[in-house]
NUFIZA-521115 format. One record per residue (C-alpha): residue in three letters; x, y, z. Coordinates in steps of 0.1 Angstrom, whole numbers, padded with zeros to 4 digits, always signed. Each point is the difference from the previous one (the first is absolute). Layout:
! residues N
ALAXYZ
...
//
This chain:
! residues 609
MET-0002-0001+0001
LYS+0029+0022+0006
THR+0019-0001-0032
THR-0029+0004-0020
LYS-0007+0031+0022
ARG+0038+0007-0007
ILE-0005+0000-0041
LEU-0031+0014-0001
LEU+0016+0032+0020
LEU+0030-0004-0023
VAL-0027+0003-0032
PHE-0013+0027+0017
LEU+0031+0020+0006
PHE+0010-0009-0039
ILE-0034+0013-0011
GLY+0002+0032+0019
PHE+0036+0006-0008
PHE-0015-0005-0038
PHE-0024+0027+0005
LEU+0024+0025+0016
LYS+0029-0002-0026
VAL-0024+0003-0034
PRO-0008+0033+0008
ALA+0037+0010+0006
GLN+0008-0013-0031
GLN-0028+0018-0019
GLY+0011+0032+0019
ARG+0036-0003-0018
GLN-0016+0016-0033
SER+0024+0023-0021
TYR+0000+0034+0009
PHE+0021+0031-0010
LEU+0000+0033+0015
HIS-0016+0033-0002
THR+0015+0034+0013
VAL-0028+0024+0007
GLU+0002+0033-0015
LYS-0010+0033+0012
GLY-0042+0003-0007
GLN-0002-0038-0006
GLU-0028-0012+0014
LEU-0008-0041+0009
GLN-0026+0001-0028
ASP+0021+0015-0027
ILE+0032-0025+0009
ALA-0028-0029-0003
SER-0014+0014-0036
MET+0037+0001-0014
TYR+0005-0033+0007
GLY-0034-0013-0012
ILE-0006-0015+0038
SER-0029+0006+0025
ARG+0008+0019+0031
ASP-0004-0030+0021
SER+0029-0018-0018
VAL+0023+0028+0013
VAL-0012+0002+0034
ILE+0003-0037+0005
LEU+0039+0002-0007
ASN+0001+0036+0020
PRO-0015-0001+0033
GLY-0013+0036+0011
SER+0005+0013-0036
ARG-0041+0004-0002
ASP+0003+0025+0025
ARG+0031+0020-0007
ILE+0029-0002-0024
TYR+0027+0029-0006
ALA+0023+0010-0025
GLY+0033-0025+0002
GLN-0019-0027+0013
LYS+0008-0033-0019
LEU-0028-0023-0008
LYS-0004-0036-0012
ILE-0023-0003-0029
PRO-0009-0034-0009
GLN+0015-0012-0033
LYS-0022-0032-0009
LYS-0033+0026+0001
ALA+0016+0027-0017
ILE-0012+0009-0040
GLU-0005-0030-0021
ASN+0033-0014-0024
LYS+0021+0032+0015
LEU+0025-0002+0032
PHE+0011+0029+0017
HIS+0037+0005+0017
THR+0015+0018+0025
ILE+0037+0007-0011
GLN+0025-0012+0021
PRO+0034+0016+0009
GLY+0025-0007-0028
GLU-0027-0007-0025
THR+0000+0012-0033
LEU-0021+0002-0030
TYR+0022-0029-0019
LYS-0005-0018+0030
LEU-0036-0002+0000
THR-0001-0010-0033
LEU+0017-0034+0010
ILE-0021-0004+0028
TYR-0030+0001-0022
LYS+0011-0008-0031
ILE-0013+0030-0019
PRO+0016+0029-0022
ALA+0009+0029+0017
LYS-0024+0019-0023
ALA-0029-0017+0012
ILE+0003+0011+0035
LEU+0007+0033-0010
ASP-0031+0000-0020
ALA-0021-0015+0028
ASN+0016+0033+0025
PRO-0002+0029-0023
GLY+0011+0019+0033
LEU+0034-0021+0007
LYS+0027+0023-0009
ILE+0036-0007+0007
GLU-0005+0029+0028
ASN-0023-0019+0018
PHE+0011-0035-0004
GLN+0007-0003+0038
VAL-0002-0022+0027
GLY-0035-0006+0013
LYS-0021+0013-0031
VAL-0025-0026-0014
LEU-0003-0011-0035
LEU-0026-0018-0020
ILE+0016-0032-0018
PRO-0020-0011-0027
THR-0002-0039+0000
SER-0023-0025-0024
ALA-0024-0024+0013
LYS+0023-0025-0013
SER+0033+0013+0018
SER+0026-0026+0016
THR+0013+0033+0023
GLU-0011-0009+0034
ASN-0013+0027+0022
PRO+0030+0016+0023
ILE-0013-0006+0034
LEU+0012+0025+0028
THR+0000-0017+0031
ASP+0002+0016+0037
ASN+0042+0007-0005
ALA-0008+0021-0027
ALA+0019-0020-0024
TYR-0011-0010-0032
SER-0004-0036-0017
HIS+0009+0005-0031
PRO-0009-0027-0032
LYS+0031-0015-0009
ILE+0017+0005-0034
GLN+0017-0028-0014
PRO+0033+0015-0018
ALA-0001-0021-0029
SER-0038+0015-0010
THR-0007+0030-0022
PRO-0027+0022+0016
ALA-0022+0021-0018
ALA+0021+0028+0015
ALA+0025-0001-0030
VAL-0025+0024-0014
GLN-0008-0025-0027
SER+0036+0000-0008
ASN-0003+0016-0037
CYS-0023+0030+0016
LYS+0017+0028+0016
THR-0033+0013+0007
MET-0040-0004-0010
HIS-0012+0033-0018
GLN-0037+0008+0004
VAL-0016+0014-0033
LYS-0012+0033+0001
ARG-0023+0017-0023
ASP+0014+0008-0036
GLU+0034-0017+0006
THR+0010-0022-0030
VAL+0032-0024-0001
SER+0024+0026-0012
ILE-0007+0027+0028
ILE+0004-0028+0027
SER+0032-0014-0018
GLN+0014+0033+0000
ASP-0011+0010+0037
TYR+0021-0031+0010
GLY+0028+0004-0025
ILE-0008-0036-0017
THR-0005-0003-0034
PRO-0037-0007-0012
ASP+0011-0034-0016
ARG+0017-0009+0035
LEU-0033+0009+0018
ILE-0021-0019-0023
ALA+0021-0031+0005
ALA-0004+0001+0036
ASN-0039+0002-0009
PRO-0006-0022-0027
GLU-0038+0006+0000
LEU+0007+0037-0008
LYS+0003-0017-0035
THR-0035-0006-0004
GLU-0017+0021+0029
LYS+0004+0039+0002
LEU+0009+0015+0036
LYS-0035+0006+0021
ARG+0001+0024+0028
GLY+0004-0016+0029
ASN+0020-0032-0006
PHE+0031-0008+0010
ILE+0032-0007-0029
CYS+0033-0015+0012
ILE+0028+0024-0003
PRO+0032-0017-0007
TYR+0037+0010+0010
PRO+0020+0015-0025
PRO+0027-0024-0015
SER+0025+0010+0025
THR-0016+0003+0029
ARG+0004-0029+0028
THR-0032-0019+0001
GLY+0003-0015+0035
SER-0023+0029+0019
GLY-0005-0018+0031
GLY+0002-0036-0011
ILE+0017-0027+0017
GLY+0039+0003-0002
THR+0000+0034-0014
GLU+0014+0025+0027
PRO-0027+0011+0022
LEU-0014+0036-0010
SER+0000+0031+0022
ASN-0034+0017+0009
GLU+0011+0029-0022
ASP+0005-0026-0030
LEU-0033-0013+0000
PHE-0019+0026+0004
SER+0014+0018-0026
GLU-0001-0030-0024
ASN-0037-0005+0005
LYS-0007+0043+0000
THR+0007+0006-0038
GLU-0032+0007-0011
LYS+0000+0033-0016
GLN-0021+0029+0010
PHE-0034+0005-0019
PHE-0022+0025-0006
PRO-0034-0006-0018
PRO-0003+0024-0029
VAL-0039+0007+0011
LEU-0012-0005+0034
ASN-0029-0027+0005
VAL-0022+0011+0031
ALA-0031-0013+0012
ILE-0025+0008+0026
ILE-0022-0022+0016
LEU-0024+0020+0025
PRO-0042-0005+0004
PHE-0011+0030-0016
LEU-0031-0007-0002
GLU-0009-0009+0030
THR-0020+0024+0022
GLU+0018+0001+0034
SER+0035+0004-0014
ARG-0009+0016-0034
ALA+0012+0038+0008
ARG+0031-0009+0015
MET+0011-0025-0023
VAL-0009+0022-0031
GLU+0020+0035+0017
TYR+0033-0029+0010
TYR-0004-0006-0040
GLU-0002+0035-0011
GLY+0032+0009+0025
PHE+0014-0028-0017
LEU-0007+0019-0037
MET+0016+0029+0012
ALA+0031-0017+0011
ILE-0002-0014-0036
ASP-0003+0031-0015
SER+0031+0016+0018
LEU+0023-0031-0011
LYS-0012+0003-0036
ARG+0012+0037-0001
THR+0033-0016+0009
GLY+0002-0026-0026
VAL-0014-0030+0012
SER-0022-0025-0019
ILE-0028-0011+0019
ASP-0029-0023-0010
LEU-0025-0002+0027
TYR-0026-0029+0000
VAL-0027+0001+0024
TYR-0024-0027+0016
ASP-0034-0002+0023
SER+0006-0023+0024
GLY-0032+0001+0014
GLY-0012-0010+0032
GLN+0015-0021+0028
LYS-0021-0034-0011
THR+0012+0012-0038
SER+0028-0025-0014
ILE+0028+0019-0018
SER+0012-0035-0021
PRO-0017+0015-0031
ILE+0025+0032+0002
LEU+0024-0019+0008
ARG-0003-0024-0031
ARG+0004+0030-0026
ASN+0025-0006-0024
GLU+0020+0039+0008
MET-0002-0008+0039
LYS+0033-0021+0000
GLU+0020+0031-0020
MET-0010+0021+0027
ASP+0031+0016+0018
ILE-0016+0011+0033
ILE-0035-0005+0015
PHE-0020+0023+0026
GLY-0026-0018+0021
PRO-0020-0012+0011
LEU-0024+0016+0027
TYR-0016-0035+0017
GLN+0018-0027+0019
GLN-0020-0026-0023
HIS+0020+0008-0032
ILE+0036+0007+0016
LYS+0009-0039-0002
PRO-0010-0007-0035
LEU+0017+0033-0012
ALA+0029-0006+0020
ASP+0003-0035-0010
PHE-0001+0012-0035
ALA+0025+0027-0001
GLN+0022-0025+0018
THR-0002-0023-0031
ASN+0006+0020-0026
LYS+0026+0025+0023
ILE-0022+0031-0005
ARG+0006+0027+0030
LEU-0032+0005+0022
VAL-0008+0032+0019
LEU-0027-0003+0028
PRO-0008+0034+0005
PHE-0026-0007+0027
THR-0003-0034+0024
SER+0022+0001+0029
LYS-0011-0032+0009
ASP+0012-0025-0022
ASN+0029-0022+0002
GLU+0010-0013-0037
VAL+0025+0022+0002
PHE+0022-0024+0021
THR+0003-0021-0025
ASN-0005+0016-0034
PRO+0032+0022-0008
TYR-0023+0020-0029
ILE-0020+0018+0024
TYR+0005+0032+0016
GLN-0024+0010+0029
ILE-0004+0034+0004
ASN-0022+0001+0035
VAL+0011-0022+0024
PRO-0016-0006+0037
GLN+0015+0030+0024
SER+0014-0022+0021
HIS+0025-0009-0027
LEU+0013+0030+0000
TYR+0006+0013+0039
PRO+0038-0013-0002
GLU+0004+0027-0022
ILE-0023+0022+0019
TYR+0018-0006+0032
GLU+0035+0010-0018
TYR-0014+0030-0013
PHE-0016+0012+0030
ILE+0035-0007+0019
ARG+0017+0023-0027
GLN-0022+0028+0002
PHE-0007+0002+0036
ARG+0035-0005+0016
ASP+0005+0004+0036
ALA-0040+0008+0002
ASN-0022-0004+0032
ILE-0027-0026-0011
LEU-0036+0000+0017
ILE-0022-0030-0013
ILE-0036+0016+0011
GLU-0022-0032+0006
SER-0033+0008-0012
GLY-0024-0022+0019
GLU-0017-0011-0031
GLN-0020-0033-0003
ASN+0003+0001-0037
ALA+0026-0025-0011
VAL-0002+0008-0036
SER+0012+0037+0011
GLU+0027-0008+0024
LYS+0035-0005-0012
GLY+0012-0025+0028
GLU+0026-0017-0024
PHE+0014+0027-0010
ILE+0002+0018+0035
LYS+0017-0032+0009
GLY+0026-0001-0026
LEU+0008+0035-0001
LYS+0005+0001+0040
GLN+0024-0031-0003
GLU+0020+0018-0026
LEU+0001+0035+0020
GLN+0009-0019+0032
ASN+0030-0018-0017
LYS+0012+0036-0016
SER+0001+0011+0033
PHE-0032+0025-0004
THR-0020+0013+0029
VAL-0034-0016-0002
LYS-0026+0010+0021
THR-0038-0015-0003
LEU-0030+0018+0016
ASN-0040-0004-0003
THR-0018+0027-0016
SER-0023+0003+0033
ALA+0032+0011+0019
ILE+0011+0028-0024
ALA-0011+0031+0017
GLY+0016-0011+0034
LYS+0031-0018-0009
MET+0011+0013-0041
GLU+0018+0033+0015
THR+0024-0022+0024
LEU+0011-0022-0028
LEU+0009+0022-0028
SER+0032+0010-0003
SER+0015+0037-0007
GLU+0033-0009-0013
LYS-0014-0027-0026
ASN-0027-0002-0028
ASN-0029-0014+0011
ILE-0018-0026-0020
LEU-0033-0014+0011
ILE-0018-0034-0018
PRO-0033-0006+0008
THR-0008-0035-0001
SER-0027+0000-0023
ASP-0009+0013-0039
SER-0034+0010+0007
ASN-0013+0035-0004
THR-0018+0001+0033
ALA+0036-0012+0020
LEU+0015+0029-0018
LEU-0024+0029+0005
LYS+0000-0013+0037
LEU+0041+0006+0001
ILE-0001+0032-0018
SER-0026+0015+0022
GLN+0022-0010+0036
LEU+0035+0011-0019
THR-0019+0034-0005
THR-0010+0003+0034
VAL+0036-0013+0014
THR+0023+0023-0025
ALA-0021+0031+0010
ASN+0009-0008+0037
LEU+0035-0001-0012
ARG+0000+0032-0016
LYS-0020+0014+0031
ASP+0032-0014+0021
ASP+0025+0013-0025
ILE+0010-0036-0003
GLN+0018-0010-0033
ALA-0008-0031-0014
ASN+0000-0012-0035
VAL-0031-0024-0007
GLN-0002-0020-0033
LEU-0028-0026-0011
PHE+0010-0030-0020
GLY-0028-0022-0016
TYR-0017-0023-0025
PRO-0006+0001-0037
GLU-0036+0001+0012
TRP+0006+0032+0010
GLN+0001+0017-0033
THR-0034-0005-0004
TYR-0007+0022+0029
VAL+0018+0031-0015
LYS-0030+0023-0002
ASP-0011-0006+0032
HIS+0034+0005+0016
ILE+0024+0020-0026
ASN+0003+0026+0028
ASN+0007-0020+0025
TYR+0028-0021-0021
PHE+0019+0031-0006
ASP-0005+0013+0035
PHE+0014-0032+0014
ASP+0029-0006-0027
THR-0019-0032-0006
TYR+0015-0032-0021
PHE-0016-0031-0015
TYR+0013-0032-0020
SER-0020-0010-0035
SER+0015-0018-0024
PHE-0019+0026-0023
TYR-0009+0037+0005
THR-0007+0026-0025
ASN-0016+0041+0006
ASN-0011+0024-0029
LEU+0028+0024+0020
MET+0025-0022-0013
PRO+0012+0014-0040
ASP+0000-0033-0019
ALA-0029-0010+0017
ASP-0023+0032-0007
LYS+0016-0003-0037
PHE-0017-0036-0003
THR-0031+0012+0016
LYS-0006+0030-0025
ASP+0008-0022-0031
TYR-0021-0031+0014
ARG-0029+0030+0000
LYS+0008+0010-0036
TRP+0002-0034-0013
TYR-0030-0011+0014
SER-0023+0030+0009
LYS-0007-0017+0039
GLU+0022+0000+0029
THR+0016-0030+0015
LEU-0016-0024+0027
ILE+0007+0011+0038
THR+0015-0032+0008
TYR+0031-0012+0017
PRO+0017-0007-0017
ARG-0007+0019-0030
TYR-0003-0024-0029
GLY+0005+0021-0030
MET+0034+0009+0016
LEU+0005-0033+0008
GLY-0005-0010-0036
TYR+0024+0026-0014
ASP+0028-0011+0024
THR-0004-0034-0002
GLY-0001+0003-0038
LEU+0030+0027-0003
TYR+0023-0022+0025
PHE-0005-0033-0019
LEU+0003+0012-0037
GLN+0026+0026+0001
GLY+0020-0031+0018
LEU-0006-0022-0027
SER+0006+0025-0023
LEU+0031+0010+0011
TYR+0014-0038+0012
GLY-0019-0021-0018
SER+0005-0038+0012
GLU+0025+0014+0027
LEU-0026+0018+0018
GLU+0002-0022+0028
ASN+0039+0010+0009
ASN-0009+0034-0005
LEU-0029+0011+0023
SER+0021+0020+0019
ASN+0019+0018-0027
PHE-0022+0022-0015
GLU-0018+0029+0016
PHE-0034+0003+0005
THR-0022+0031+0011
SER-0036-0013+0011
LEU-0032+0018+0005
GLN-0011-0021+0028
MET+0019-0033+0006
ASP+0035-0007-0003
PHE+0014-0033-0006
LYS+0026-0019+0019
PHE+0001-0039-0015
GLU+0015-0025+0017
ARG+0001-0040-0007
VAL-0018-0018+0028
ASN+0026-0028-0010
ASN+0023-0018-0023
TRP-0029-0014-0020
GLY-0030+0024+0007
GLY-0014+0034-0012
PHE+0005+0035+0012
ILE-0019+0018+0027
ASN+0003+0039+0001
LYS+0018+0009+0038
ASN-0007+0040-0010
ILE-0011+0024+0032
PHE-0005+0037+0005
PHE+0000+0020+0026
VAL-0026+0028-0003
HIS+0008+0032+0022
PHE-0019+0025+0008
THR+0022+0030+0013
LYS-0005+0029+0019
GLU+0013+0020-0028
TYR-0035-0011-0017
GLU+0015-0021-0024
ILE-0008-0035-0007
ARG+0031-0023-0015
ARG+0003-0036-0010
ILE+0032-0014+0015
THR+0012-0028-0024
PHE+0029-0022+0013
ASP+0027-0009-0018
ARG-0015-0023-0028
PHE+0035-0013-0015
GLU+0005-0010+0037
//
């Protein structure tokens, strides 16, 4: 009997041990590391890797509540985007080494990561590695000791990283290119190009197709193959970035918006009208533009019929849509056909994290907070900061996240930060003000009600200070919503030397804005709508910026976004790639200043930093 019990006990222990061990083995899935950057949120990070927030949280306990710049997050590799791997650059790794690890050409890596430059090939940066479902390359596994287990490369084998051995690079055919033009660009004869691409003997070049560019006869052909001298990053980046800058003779431009929907019609028409004024300005300088305009219909209307039109694949750039439901199909179309897509309106879409052709004009304010904090510290050095708690219950109006981050940054920079409830201003404000420093008051709410109350109390406090002959410079700092209250408070804004931040701002005291308003009235015999932002000016700014950029830099626009001067009416542009394989978001911020000299200044922080 005892023997039977012992056997049962051993069986039970074995089964228990088995069930304890299985989860541990399953839990040891491959992952890579993502270093959190300023302004990134958990959902942003999940979106760029095509996984859920929960997938990140499981590997990173506590990340649901808080992540911070510089933090390294484990990202599950097996759950990442299908047929694509992600690789975190390790110390000592080069682009050449990655071609051997993953058995793919350097050009394939560079094409999958259009934001990758030799300057930002840095330890800790993440790269998208294109693979195929049939690839024998195993997923690199990052264990808790932070060491990669790379797939083994057999010295006798010849990986695809040899860049097809006979091809120096692959060239994507552009509009109007011929065999003669391409041959001349790469310094080879047409016969040599055709020999490397036999299909050209019977078929014509087609825009978008890739053709092999062979090495010149005297050039080495190893280019990263096994048995050749390892190539440096400089060599590989140089060899695989040889495409000649291309300027479309005529810019093909499409606008896709709901022009006939009752709810949006007035705003969309005004955006289009401002866009036409930008085109007129460019045509006066000699830029040729063909504009195609399409009505997207309502939210439930499919835009597929528009995308099936023959001319759509020939577009150089597309502006739109308005509705969230249309963004995904339009973004996929743009990516498939390598067409730039400008999203002028939405701030809540995640396609930009995985689509390198997207430019997102508006982004959630929280993405801009790091820039605002930096600019605030530069603008108000050595100031006495007073946070005024509004006590409002309206969570929409409260700026808790902004205030929390600002206080942390200010304390890190040794600013004096004090907090005061609005109900205690009358009794305590005077004791908290400094006579030696500028006093910057920041309410925790963006509502007009909170602002009215604060201004009323400040008026009393400053009157008492003057009565007692006490010198204290008091300034207000607030939010984008404050521009909608200007009519109510403009004199108070001037009196309290007021600032607020915003990604857009205009007024007719600015010469360029005043000229636009007059020209718009002359063109269309009507006034612009009173909206925030002004849609006519938004159409003008976005149209002028991108079409001017394409006319100046053509196919090299993305490499020159910070190189050309642009004076906006309402919104400036400071584009940054969200990652090496994604698109661009606009991180521009203004500080708007109502001075005591009754001037309104729009402070633009250096766009070229």
